[in-house]
Steps between C-alpha positions, in 0.01 A plus 500: 500500500787707353827391334669464840211494759201292597226678703299251706271487811695511827528170691645355814835446327533883479494562866882455559582733212244749608640506853851552368386804302275628768775498761740686272477829696592728199265316272219513746566870555494587133171310462350659807443160653557395867767249578348174633641342820450140400436276205146424603421855367547328161212277568281817580631668182408202291142475665449878450603471133260212442219683687543827312487302167188309615334832601585667166722752661839402355691264277853421611748301309828340612780580248704198389816529299643223283776321692411642843338257744316759722265772377703814458219738596134583487282741294146601586200676352275639774147619426350803662162490659360775286623452150466152333714621199802605704771311700820568673823326404761395755812284459795370719800320379775325696817713518706251306275568197505887518637677189443223249176634337292237662271733690440688174426173318255378764328834536465536120339158479250585793417827324431321176272265679328791686425694193458235231332209696333671806416810293604735771495874428771605750778349713672704770815421705673641799873513554701655778676818367830344579416181305664617185500153343124453537436863371719430184298175436176692536622786274613247232166341500317834433396599848465865578542670835173631631546553870745494793406446857635406848410149601362538857467119536872441510614359839838650481594836659545664148205522262546364159423740201329298227420580137186375346539416136238417247477340162189448298376285220547763236860572607563123504369462144706794385821367650437150350442661156815715535704194612374300203623773257851502649 
């Protein structure tokens, strides 16, 4: 929970909002996600989210904002198969909520949870090179650029250049100490 947001487990009530976000072509493109054809894809999204949690592969939260009836987005920590102390961060917000600091607020809370509660050592994130808003959020949260690559899994004719960003527990603690002094 943050001053403006509640992070909670996704549920059936999130499917219409997820579908609206997932079918926003620009948002899906920036996130590197395929655009679903029908709302039943939302049922598969929810089942996959629950299964990944049950298998210990990911934690996904729906992002609720005070005064908004539907979830405004999702945020996820996905665990790699090789390193139990590392995870990847991903987030998507509905277009109406872009530019209000909500993505930063949600990501900051999930990073706090990752480093302070889960005791992770490192969190990485990927953002399309043209997704300037996500790259700004990651930079504000202490992520550093470590790699660029072409995403060969993209179904579109043009490949997407992505940047991998990383933050670690030491950087997180340093940022929190610096923020407390300001």
